[in-house]
DSSP file (Angstrom, degrees, kcal/mol; ACC not computed):
  #  RESIDUE AA STRUCTURE BP1 BP2  ACC     N-H-->O    O-->H-N    N-H-->O    O-->H-N    TCO  KAPPA ALPHA  PHI   PSI    X-CA   Y-CA   Z-CA
    1    1 A K     >        0   0    0      0, 0.0     4,-1.9     0, 0.0     5,-0.1   0.000 360.0 360.0 360.0 -40.0   23.4   34.5   53.5
    2    2 A A  H  >  +     0   0    0      1,-0.2     4,-2.5     2,-0.2     5,-0.2   0.879 360.0  54.3 -64.2 -36.7   22.4   32.2   56.4
    3    3 A A  H  > S+     0   0    0      1,-0.2     4,-2.4     2,-0.2    -1,-0.2   0.881 106.5  51.5 -64.9 -37.3   25.7   30.3   56.0
    4    4 A A  H  > S+     0   0    0      2,-0.2     4,-2.1     1,-0.2    -1,-0.2   0.891 110.4  48.4 -66.4 -39.0   27.6   33.6   56.3
    5    5 A I  H  X S+     0   0    0     -4,-1.9     4,-2.6     2,-0.2    -2,-0.2   0.920 111.3  50.1 -66.1 -43.3   25.8   34.4   59.5
    6    6 A D  H  X S+     0   0    0     -4,-2.5     4,-2.5     1,-0.2    34,-0.5   0.896 110.4  50.6 -61.0 -40.3   26.5   30.9   60.9
    7    7 A Q  H  X S+     0   0    0     -4,-2.4     4,-2.2     2,-0.2    -1,-0.2   0.901 111.2  47.7 -65.5 -40.6   30.2   31.3   60.0
    8    8 A K  H  X S+     0   0    0     -4,-2.1     4,-2.6     2,-0.2    -2,-0.2   0.910 111.6  50.6 -65.3 -42.3   30.3   34.7   61.8
    9    9 A T  H  X S+     0   0    0     -4,-2.6     4,-2.7     1,-0.2    -2,-0.2   0.926 111.1  48.5 -61.2 -44.7   28.6   33.3   64.8
   10   10 A T  H  X S+     0   0    0     -4,-2.5     4,-2.4     2,-0.2    -1,-0.2   0.903 111.0  50.5 -62.9 -41.8   31.0   30.3   64.9
   11   11 A T  H  X S+     0   0    0     -4,-2.2     4,-2.1     2,-0.2    -2,-0.2   0.920 111.9  47.2 -62.2 -44.6   34.0   32.7   64.6
   12   12 A I  H  X S+     0   0    0     -4,-2.6     4,-2.7     1,-0.2     5,-0.3   0.923 111.4  51.4 -63.7 -44.0   32.7   34.9   67.4
   13   13 A C  H  X S+     0   0    0     -4,-2.7     4,-2.6     1,-0.2    -2,-0.2   0.912 110.3  49.1 -60.2 -42.9   32.0   31.8   69.6
   14   14 A R  H  X S+     0   0    0     -4,-2.4     4,-2.3     2,-0.2    -1,-0.2   0.904 113.0  46.7 -64.3 -41.4   35.6   30.5   69.1
   15   15 A R  H  X S+     0   0    0     -4,-2.1     4,-2.1     2,-0.2    -2,-0.2   0.911 114.0  46.6 -68.9 -42.4   37.2   33.9   69.9
   16   16 A V  H  X S+     0   0    0     -4,-2.7     4,-2.5     2,-0.2    -2,-0.2   0.926 112.8  50.8 -63.9 -43.8   35.1   34.4   73.0
   17   17 A R  H  X S+     0   0    0     -4,-2.6     4,-3.0    -5,-0.3     5,-0.2   0.917 109.2  50.4 -60.8 -44.3   35.8   30.8   74.1
   18   18 A K  H  X S+     0   0    0     -4,-2.3     4,-2.4     1,-0.2    -1,-0.2   0.923 111.4  48.2 -60.9 -44.6   39.6   31.2   73.6
   19   19 A A  H  X S+     0   0    0     -4,-2.1     4,-1.1     1,-0.2    -1,-0.2   0.909 114.4  46.1 -62.9 -41.4   39.6   34.5   75.7
   20   20 A L  H  X>S+     0   0    0     -4,-2.5     4,-0.7     1,-0.2     5,-0.6   0.903 113.7  47.7 -68.8 -40.9   37.5   32.8   78.5
   21   21 A Q  H ><5S+     0   0    0     -4,-3.0     3,-0.7     1,-0.2    -2,-0.2   0.866 108.0  55.8 -68.7 -34.9   39.7   29.7   78.5
   22   22 A D  H 3<5S+     0   0    0     -4,-2.4    -1,-0.2    -5,-0.2    -2,-0.2   0.795  99.2  61.8 -66.0 -27.3   42.9   31.7   78.6
   23   23 A S  H 3<5S-     0   0    0     -4,-1.1    -1,-0.2    -3,-0.2    -2,-0.2   0.789  95.6-146.9 -69.2 -26.1   41.6   33.5   81.7
   24   24 A G  T <<5 +     0   0    0     -4,-0.7     2,-0.6    -3,-0.7    -3,-0.1   0.575  45.1 144.6  73.8   9.4   41.6   30.2   83.5
   25   25 A E    > < -     0   0    0     -5,-0.6     3,-1.4     1,-0.2    -1,-0.2  -0.720  40.0-158.6 -86.7 120.7   38.6   31.1   85.6
   26   26 A K  G >  S+     0   0    0     -2,-0.6     3,-1.7     1,-0.3    -1,-0.2   0.716  87.2  72.7 -70.6 -20.2   36.3   28.1   86.3
   27   27 A K  G 3  S+     0   0    0      1,-0.3    -1,-0.3     2,-0.1     4,-0.2   0.650  88.1  65.1 -69.1 -11.6   33.4   30.4   87.0
   28   28 A R  G <>  +     0   0    0     -3,-1.4     4,-2.3     1,-0.2     3,-0.4   0.397  69.9 105.6 -87.2   1.7   33.3   31.1   83.3
   29   29 A M  H <> S+     0   0    0     -3,-1.7     4,-2.9     1,-0.2     5,-0.2   0.874  74.5  53.0 -55.6 -45.0   32.4   27.4   82.5
   30   30 A P  H  > S+     0   0    0      0, 0.0     4,-2.1     0, 0.0    -1,-0.2   0.916 111.7  46.5 -58.1 -40.7   28.7   28.1   81.7
   31   31 A T  H  > S+     0   0    0     -3,-0.4     4,-1.9    -4,-0.2    -2,-0.2   0.901 111.9  50.7 -67.7 -39.8   29.7   30.8   79.2
   32   32 A I  H  X S+     0   0    0     -4,-2.3     4,-1.4     1,-0.2    -1,-0.2   0.926 110.8  48.8 -62.5 -44.5   32.3   28.5   77.6
   33   33 A L  H  X S+     0   0    0     -4,-2.9     4,-1.8     1,-0.2    -1,-0.2   0.881 107.6  56.1 -62.4 -37.5   29.8   25.7   77.3
   34   34 A T  H  X S+     0   0    0     -4,-2.1     4,-2.0    -5,-0.2    -1,-0.2   0.890 102.9  55.1 -61.4 -39.1   27.4   28.2   75.7
   35   35 A T  H  X S+     0   0    0     -4,-1.9     4,-1.0     1,-0.2    -1,-0.2   0.869 106.9  50.4 -65.0 -34.3   30.0   29.0   73.0
   36   36 A F  H  < S+     0   0    0     -4,-1.4     7,-2.3     1,-0.2    -1,-0.2   0.887 115.0  43.4 -66.2 -37.6   30.3   25.4   72.1
   37   37 A M  H  < S+     0   0    0     -4,-1.8    -2,-0.2     5,-0.2    -1,-0.2   0.732 111.0  53.3 -83.8 -22.3   26.5   25.0   71.8
   38   38 A C  H  < S+     0   0    0     -4,-2.0    -1,-0.2    -5,-0.2    -2,-0.2   0.660  89.2  91.3 -88.2 -16.7   25.9   28.3   69.9
   39   39 A Q  S  < S-     0   0    0     -4,-1.0   -32,-0.1    -5,-0.2   -33,-0.1  -0.338  91.7 -83.9 -74.1 164.1   28.4   27.7   67.1
   40   40 A T  S    S+     0   0    0    -34,-0.5     2,-0.1     1,-0.2   -30,-0.1  -0.952 119.0  20.3-117.1 118.8   27.2   26.0   63.9
   41   41 A P  S    S-     0   0    0      0, 0.0    -1,-0.2     0, 0.0    -2,-0.1   0.661 104.4-116.9 -77.4 161.1   27.2   23.0   64.2
   42   42 A A        -     0   0    0     -5,-0.2     2,-0.8    -2,-0.1    -5,-0.2  -0.332  18.5-141.0 -60.5 141.3   27.2   22.7   68.0
   43   43 A D     >  +     0   0    0     -7,-2.3     4,-1.7     1,-0.2     5,-0.1  -0.658  36.5 158.0-109.6  75.0   30.3   21.0   69.3
   44   44 A I  H  > S+     0   0    0     -2,-0.8     4,-2.6     1,-0.2     5,-0.2   0.862  70.8  58.9 -66.5 -37.1   28.9   18.8   72.1
   45   45 A V  H  > S+     0   0    0      1,-0.2     4,-2.3     2,-0.2    -1,-0.2   0.935 107.7  44.9 -60.8 -47.4   31.9   16.4   72.0
   46   46 A S  H  > S+     0   0    0      1,-0.2     4,-1.4     2,-0.2    -1,-0.2   0.880 111.7  53.7 -65.0 -36.9   34.4   19.2   72.8
   47   47 A A  H  < S+     0   0    0     -4,-1.7     4,-0.5     1,-0.2    -1,-0.2   0.915 110.2  47.0 -62.8 -42.2   32.1   20.5   75.5
   48   48 A L  H >X S+     0   0    0     -4,-2.6     3,-1.3     1,-0.2     4,-0.5   0.889 108.3  55.1 -66.8 -38.7   31.9   17.1   77.1
   49   49 A Q  H >< S+     0   0    0     -4,-2.3     3,-0.8     1,-0.3    -1,-0.2   0.802  99.7  62.4 -64.6 -27.2   35.7   16.7   76.9
   50   50 A L  T 3< S+     0   0    0     -4,-1.4    -1,-0.3     1,-0.2    -2,-0.2   0.712  94.6  63.0 -69.2 -20.2   36.1   19.9   78.7
   51   51 A L  T X4 S+     0   0    0     -3,-1.3     3,-1.5    -4,-0.5    -1,-0.2   0.729  80.4  84.0 -77.8 -22.4   34.3   18.4   81.8
   52   52 A A  T << S+     0   0    0     -3,-0.8    -1,-0.2    -4,-0.5    -2,-0.1   0.872  90.1  44.5 -54.2 -48.6   37.0   15.7   82.4
   53   53 A P  T 3  S+     0   0    0      0, 0.0    -1,-0.3     0, 0.0    -2,-0.1   0.538  93.4 104.6 -78.6  -1.6   39.4   17.8   84.5
   54   54 A L  S <  S-     0   0    0     -3,-1.5    -3,-0.0    -4,-0.2     2,-0.0  -0.365  78.4-104.3 -77.4 156.4   36.7   19.4   86.7
   55   55 A S     >  -     0   0    0      1,-0.1     4,-3.0    -2,-0.1     5,-0.2  -0.260  41.1 -99.3 -67.7 167.0   35.9   18.4   90.2
   56   56 A T  H  > S+     0   0    0      1,-0.2     4,-2.5     2,-0.2     5,-0.2   0.916 123.6  45.4 -58.0 -47.1   32.8   16.3   90.8
   57   57 A D  H  > S+     0   0    0      2,-0.2     4,-2.3     1,-0.2    -1,-0.2   0.916 115.0  47.3 -64.6 -43.0   30.7   19.2   91.9
   58   58 A E  H  > S+     0   0    0      2,-0.2     4,-2.7     1,-0.2    -2,-0.2   0.903 112.6  50.1 -64.8 -40.4   31.9   21.4   89.0
   59   59 A R  H  X S+     0   0    0     -4,-3.0     4,-2.7     2,-0.2     5,-0.2   0.911 110.4  49.7 -64.2 -42.6   31.3   18.6   86.5
   60   60 A N  H  X S+     0   0    0     -4,-2.5     4,-2.3    -5,-0.2    -2,-0.2   0.921 113.1  46.4 -62.5 -44.0   27.8   18.0   87.8
   61   61 A D  H  X S+     0   0    0     -4,-2.3     4,-2.0     2,-0.2    -2,-0.2   0.925 114.3  47.4 -63.7 -44.3   27.0   21.7   87.6
   62   62 A A  H  X S+     0   0    0     -4,-2.7     4,-2.6     1,-0.2    -2,-0.2   0.892 112.3  49.6 -65.4 -39.5   28.5   22.0   84.1
   63   63 A L  H  X S+     0   0    0     -4,-2.7     4,-2.4     2,-0.2    -1,-0.2   0.894 108.9  52.2 -68.1 -39.3   26.7   18.8   82.9
   64   64 A T  H  X S+     0   0    0     -4,-2.3     4,-1.2    -5,-0.2    -1,-0.2   0.911 112.1  46.5 -60.3 -42.0   23.4   20.1   84.2
   65   65 A Y  H  X S+     0   0    0     -4,-2.0     4,-1.7     2,-0.2    -2,-0.2   0.909 110.6  52.2 -67.3 -42.0   23.9   23.3   82.3
   66   66 A L  H  X S+     0   0    0     -4,-2.6     4,-1.5     1,-0.2    -2,-0.2   0.889 108.5  50.9 -61.6 -39.6   24.9   21.5   79.1
   67   67 A L  H  < S+     0   0    0     -4,-2.4    -1,-0.2     1,-0.2    -2,-0.2   0.777 106.5  55.5 -69.5 -25.8   21.7   19.4   79.4
   68   68 A F  H  < S+     0   0    0     -4,-1.2    -1,-0.2    -5,-0.2    -2,-0.2   0.864 111.1  44.8 -68.4 -36.7   19.8   22.7   79.7
   69   69 A L  H  < S+     0   0    0     -4,-1.7     2,-0.3    -5,-0.1    -2,-0.2   0.737 121.0  29.4 -79.9 -24.2   21.3   23.9   76.5
   70   70 A S  S  < S-     0   0    0     -4,-1.5     2,-0.2    -5,-0.1   -33,-0.0  -0.866  92.0 -81.6-137.4 165.4   20.9   20.7   74.5
   71   71 A D     >  -     0   0    0     -2,-0.3     4,-2.0     1,-0.1     5,-0.2  -0.464  36.7-132.5 -66.5 134.8   18.7   17.7   74.0
   72   72 A A  H  > S+     0   0    0      1,-0.2     4,-2.7     2,-0.2     5,-0.2   0.861 105.3  54.1 -60.4 -38.5   19.6   14.9   76.5
   73   73 A D  H  > S+     0   0    0      2,-0.2     4,-2.7     1,-0.2    -1,-0.2   0.897 108.0  49.9 -64.3 -39.3   19.6   12.2   73.9
   74   74 A T  H  > S+     0   0    0      2,-0.2     4,-1.9    -3,-0.2    -2,-0.2   0.916 113.2  45.4 -65.0 -43.6   22.1   14.2   71.8
   75   75 A V  H  X S+     0   0    0     -4,-2.0     4,-2.2     2,-0.2    -2,-0.2   0.910 113.6  50.2 -67.1 -42.0   24.4   14.7   74.8
   76   76 A Y  H  X S+     0   0    0     -4,-2.7     4,-2.5     1,-0.2     5,-0.2   0.932 110.8  48.7 -61.3 -46.4   24.1   11.1   75.8
   77   77 A N  H  X S+     0   0    0     -4,-2.7     4,-2.4     1,-0.2    -1,-0.2   0.868 110.5  51.6 -63.5 -36.0   24.9    9.9   72.3
   78   78 A A  H  X S+     0   0    0     -4,-1.9     4,-0.9     2,-0.2    -1,-0.2   0.897 109.6  49.9 -66.4 -39.5   27.9   12.2   72.1
   79   79 A A  H ><>S+     0   0    0     -4,-2.2     5,-1.5     2,-0.2     3,-0.5   0.915 112.5  46.3 -65.6 -42.8   29.2   10.8   75.5
   80   80 A V  H ><5S+     0   0    0     -4,-2.5     3,-2.2     1,-0.2    -2,-0.2   0.904 107.8  58.1 -64.3 -39.8   28.8    7.2   74.2
   81   81 A G  H 3<5S+     0   0    0     -4,-2.4    -1,-0.2     1,-0.3    -2,-0.2   0.716  98.7  59.0 -63.5 -21.2   30.5    8.3   71.0
   82   82 A L  T <<5S-     0   0    0     -4,-0.9    -1,-0.3    -3,-0.5    -2,-0.2   0.439 113.3-123.0 -81.8  -0.8   33.5    9.3   73.1
   83   83 A Y  T < 5 +     0   0    0     -3,-2.2     2,-0.8     1,-0.2    -3,-0.2   0.784  69.7 136.0  60.7  29.8   33.7    5.7   74.3
   84   84 A S     >< +     0   0    0     -5,-1.5     4,-2.4     1,-0.2    -1,-0.2  -0.818  28.6 176.9-108.8  91.6   33.4    7.1   77.9
   85   85 A L  H  > S+     0   0    0     -2,-0.8     4,-2.4     1,-0.2     5,-0.2   0.882  80.4  53.4 -65.0 -38.9   30.8    4.8   79.6
   86   86 A P  H  > S+     0   0    0      0, 0.0     4,-2.1     0, 0.0    -1,-0.2   0.907 111.3  46.9 -62.1 -38.3   31.2    6.5   83.0
   87   87 A L  H  > S+     0   0    0      2,-0.2     4,-2.5     1,-0.2    -2,-0.2   0.907 110.9  51.6 -67.9 -40.6   30.5    9.9   81.3
   88   88 A A  H  X S+     0   0    0     -4,-2.4     4,-2.4    -9,-0.3    -1,-0.2   0.898 110.5  49.0 -61.9 -40.2   27.5    8.4   79.4
   89   89 A L  H  X S+     0   0    0     -4,-2.4     4,-2.4     2,-0.2    -1,-0.2   0.901 109.8  51.5 -65.2 -40.6   26.1    7.1   82.7
   90   90 A L  H  X S+     0   0    0     -4,-2.1     4,-1.7     2,-0.2    -2,-0.2   0.900 109.8  49.6 -62.5 -41.1   26.6   10.5   84.3
   91   91 A V  H  X S+     0   0    0     -4,-2.5     4,-1.5     1,-0.2    -2,-0.2   0.927 110.9  50.1 -62.5 -44.3   24.7   12.1   81.5
   92   92 A A  H  < S+     0   0    0     -4,-2.4     6,-0.5     1,-0.2    -2,-0.2   0.892 109.7  51.0 -61.8 -39.5   21.9    9.6   81.9
   93   93 A Q  H  < S+     0   0    0     -4,-2.4    -1,-0.2     1,-0.2    -2,-0.2   0.844 114.3  43.5 -67.1 -33.3   21.7   10.2   85.6
   94   94 A H  H  < S+     0   0    0     -4,-1.7    -1,-0.2    -5,-0.2    -2,-0.2   0.639  98.5  87.7 -88.0 -15.3   21.5   14.0   85.1
   95   95 A S  S >< S-     0   0    0     -4,-1.5     3,-0.9    -5,-0.2   -31,-0.0  -0.418  84.3-120.7 -82.8 162.5   19.0   13.9   82.3
   96   96 A Q  T 3  S+     0   0    0      1,-0.2    -1,-0.1    -2,-0.1    -4,-0.1   0.649 106.3  70.8 -76.6 -14.3   15.3   13.8   82.8
   97   97 A R  T 3  S-     0   0    0      1,-0.1     4,-0.3    -5,-0.0    -1,-0.2   0.703 101.7-132.3 -76.7 -17.6   14.9   10.5   81.0
   98   98 A G    X   -     0   0    0     -3,-0.9     3,-0.6    -6,-0.5     4,-0.3   0.222  15.5 -90.9  84.1 154.5   16.6    8.7   83.9
   99   99 A P  T >> S+     0   0    0      0, 0.0     4,-1.9     0, 0.0     3,-1.2   0.678 107.2  81.2 -76.4 -17.4   19.4    6.2   83.9
  100  100 A C  H 3> S+     0   0    0      1,-0.3     4,-0.7     2,-0.2    -2,-0.1   0.861  88.7  54.2 -59.9 -36.8   17.2    3.1   83.8
  101  101 A T  H <4 S+     0   0    0     -3,-0.6     4,-0.3    -4,-0.3    -1,-0.3   0.742 117.2  37.7 -69.1 -21.4   16.7    3.4   80.0
  102  102 A C  H <> S+     0   0    0     -3,-1.2     4,-2.7    -4,-0.3     5,-0.3   0.646  94.2  82.1-103.4 -18.4   20.5    3.4   79.5
  103  103 A L  H  X S+     0   0    0     -4,-1.9     4,-2.6     1,-0.2     5,-0.2   0.863  90.6  52.1 -60.1 -38.1   21.7    1.0   82.1
  104  104 A V  H  X S+     0   0    0     -4,-0.7     4,-2.2     2,-0.2    -1,-0.2   0.950 114.2  41.3 -64.6 -48.7   21.1   -2.1   80.0
  105  105 A S  H  > S+     0   0    0     -4,-0.3     4,-2.2     2,-0.2    -2,-0.2   0.900 117.0  48.1 -68.8 -39.2   23.0   -0.8   77.0
  106  106 A L  H  X S+     0   0    0     -4,-2.7     4,-2.5     2,-0.2    -1,-0.2   0.890 111.6  50.9 -67.5 -37.9   25.8    0.6   79.0
  107  107 A G  H  X S+     0   0    0     -4,-2.6     4,-1.5    -5,-0.3    -2,-0.2   0.900 110.1  49.5 -64.3 -40.6   26.1   -2.6   81.0
  108  108 A A  H  X S+     0   0    0     -4,-2.2     4,-0.6    -5,-0.2    -2,-0.2   0.907 112.6  47.2 -65.3 -41.3   26.2   -4.7   77.9
  109  109 A L  H >< S+     0   0    0     -4,-2.2     3,-1.0     1,-0.2    -2,-0.2   0.907 110.6  52.2 -65.4 -40.6   29.0   -2.5   76.4
  110  110 A N  H 3< S+     0   0    0     -4,-2.5    -1,-0.2     1,-0.2    -2,-0.2   0.794 102.4  60.2 -66.1 -28.0   30.9   -2.6   79.7
  111  111 A A  H 3< S+     0   0    0     -4,-1.5     2,-0.4    -5,-0.1    -1,-0.2   0.662  81.6  98.4 -75.3 -15.9   30.8   -6.4   79.7
  112  112 A I    <<  -     0   0    0     -3,-1.0     6,-0.1    -4,-0.6    -3,-0.0  -0.616  59.0-161.7 -77.2 124.5   32.6   -6.6   76.3
  113  113 A R        +     0   0    0     -2,-0.4     2,-0.5     4,-0.0    -1,-0.2   0.912  68.9  76.8 -74.3 -44.1   36.3   -7.3   77.0
  114  114 A S     >  -     0   0    0      1,-0.2     4,-2.2     2,-0.1     5,-0.2  -0.559  66.7-155.3 -74.8 120.1   37.8   -6.2   73.6
  115  115 A K  H  > S+     0   0    0     -2,-0.5     4,-2.7     1,-0.2    -1,-0.2   0.889  95.0  53.2 -61.7 -39.2   37.9   -2.4   73.4
  116  116 A Q  H  > S+     0   0    0      2,-0.2     4,-2.2     1,-0.2    -1,-0.2   0.901 110.1  46.7 -65.0 -39.8   37.8   -2.6   69.6
  117  117 A Y  H  > S+     0   0    0      2,-0.2     4,-2.2     1,-0.2    -1,-0.2   0.866 111.4  52.6 -69.4 -34.3   34.6   -4.7   69.7
  118  118 A Q  H  X S+     0   0    0     -4,-2.2     4,-1.5     2,-0.2    -2,-0.2   0.926 109.1  49.4 -62.8 -44.4   33.2   -2.3   72.2
  119  119 A Y  H  X S+     0   0    0     -4,-2.7     4,-3.1     1,-0.2     5,-0.2   0.892 108.6  53.9 -61.1 -39.8   34.0    0.6   69.8
  120  120 A H  H  X S+     0   0    0     -4,-2.2     4,-2.6     1,-0.2    -1,-0.2   0.926 107.6  49.8 -60.3 -44.6   32.3   -1.4   67.0
  121  121 A N  H  < S+     0   0    0     -4,-2.2    -1,-0.2     1,-0.2    -2,-0.2   0.784 114.6  45.3 -67.7 -26.2   29.1   -1.8   69.1
  122  122 A V  H  X S+     0   0    0     -4,-1.5     4,-0.9    -5,-0.1    -2,-0.2   0.914 116.4  44.3 -77.0 -46.5   29.1    2.0   69.9
  123  123 A D  H  <>S+     0   0    0     -4,-3.1     5,-2.6     1,-0.2    -2,-0.2   0.852 104.8  60.6 -72.1 -37.1   29.8    3.1   66.3
  124  124 A S  T ><5S+     0   0    0     -4,-2.6     3,-1.5     1,-0.2     5,-0.2   0.939 107.7  41.6 -62.6 -50.7   27.4    0.8   64.4
  125  125 A P  T 345S+     0   0    0      0, 0.0    -1,-0.2     0, 0.0    -2,-0.2   0.796 108.5  62.4 -67.2 -23.6   24.2    2.0   66.0
  126  126 A A  T 3<5S-     0   0    0     -4,-0.9    -2,-0.2     2,-0.1    -3,-0.1   0.335 118.3-112.0 -82.3   9.8   25.4    5.6   65.8
  127  127 A R  T < 5S+     0   0    0     -3,-1.5     2,-0.4     1,-0.1     3,-0.2   0.764  83.2 126.8  64.9  26.7   25.5    5.3   62.0
  128  128 A L     >< +     0   0    0     -5,-2.6     4,-2.7     1,-0.2     3,-0.3  -0.482  26.3 158.7-104.4  58.5   29.3    5.5   62.0
  129  129 A H  H  >  +     0   0    0     -2,-0.4     4,-2.8     1,-0.2     5,-0.2   0.824  66.2  54.2 -58.3 -37.6   29.5    2.3   60.0
  130  130 A M  H  > S+     0   0    0      2,-0.2     4,-2.3     1,-0.2    -1,-0.2   0.939 112.9  43.2 -63.8 -45.6   33.0    2.8   58.7
  131  131 A L  H  > S+     0   0    0     -3,-0.3     4,-2.5     2,-0.2    -2,-0.2   0.905 114.2  51.6 -64.4 -40.8   34.4    3.4   62.2
  132  132 A G  H  X S+     0   0    0     -4,-2.7     4,-2.1     2,-0.2    -2,-0.2   0.901 110.7  47.6 -62.7 -41.3   32.4    0.4   63.5
  133  133 A T  H  X S+     0   0    0     -4,-2.8     4,-2.5    -5,-0.2    -2,-0.2   0.908 111.5  50.5 -67.0 -42.2   33.7   -1.8   60.7
  134  134 A Q  H  X S+     0   0    0     -4,-2.3     4,-2.3    -5,-0.2    -2,-0.2   0.914 111.1  48.7 -61.6 -42.5   37.3   -0.7   61.3
  135  135 A A  H  X S+     0   0    0     -4,-2.5     4,-2.0     2,-0.2    -1,-0.2   0.887 110.9  51.1 -64.9 -39.0   36.9   -1.4   65.0
  136  136 A L  H  X S+     0   0    0     -4,-2.1     4,-1.7     2,-0.2    -2,-0.2   0.927 110.2  48.3 -64.0 -44.9   35.4   -4.9   64.3
  137  137 A V  H  X S+     0   0    0     -4,-2.5     4,-2.0     1,-0.2    -2,-0.2   0.908 111.5  50.6 -62.2 -41.9   38.3   -5.7   62.0
  138  138 A Q  H  X S+     0   0    0     -4,-2.3     4,-0.9     1,-0.2    -1,-0.2   0.872 108.2  52.8 -64.2 -36.1   40.8   -4.6   64.6
  139  139 A S  H  < S+     0   0    0     -4,-2.0    -1,-0.2     1,-0.2    -2,-0.2   0.838 109.7  48.9 -69.4 -30.6   39.1   -6.7   67.3
  140  140 A I  H  < S+     0   0    0     -4,-1.7    -2,-0.2     1,-0.2    -1,-0.2   0.898 115.8  42.3 -72.3 -40.8   39.4   -9.8   65.1
  141  141 A W  H  <        0   0    0     -4,-2.0    -2,-0.2     1,-0.2    -1,-0.2   0.492 360.0 360.0 -88.2  -4.3   43.1   -9.2   64.3
  142  142 A S     <        0   0    0     -4,-0.9    -1,-0.2    -5,-0.2    -2,-0.2   0.452 360.0 360.0-111.8 360.0   44.2   -8.3   67.8
């Protein structure tokens, strides 16, 4: 029964989100982000991808709201999982944990020249071992 309720909630969130996105109004961004976070499971990655085309002020406001809706570590890990180090740094700066705890790991990732090896280093700690292994093999052969 709980699964049926979760499925209905997700369906409603998707339909509301589509209607809001079709309207094209940027003032609806908090509601759109809420629909990503209320569906089961929450789709933090898609919510973060939605921030890319926004202006700096709009992105900052949307990220602050997203961090209000979700745990900062979860949002940070999703940003790193997108292989977007600037976005991960932005999440760290806006979260209450502060950027200092993340600067060392982000700096180390940024220093790696090979994108595939960088992906491996992101994927392995995130328990995405298959992706991490594939990225490592690609870095060796390229």
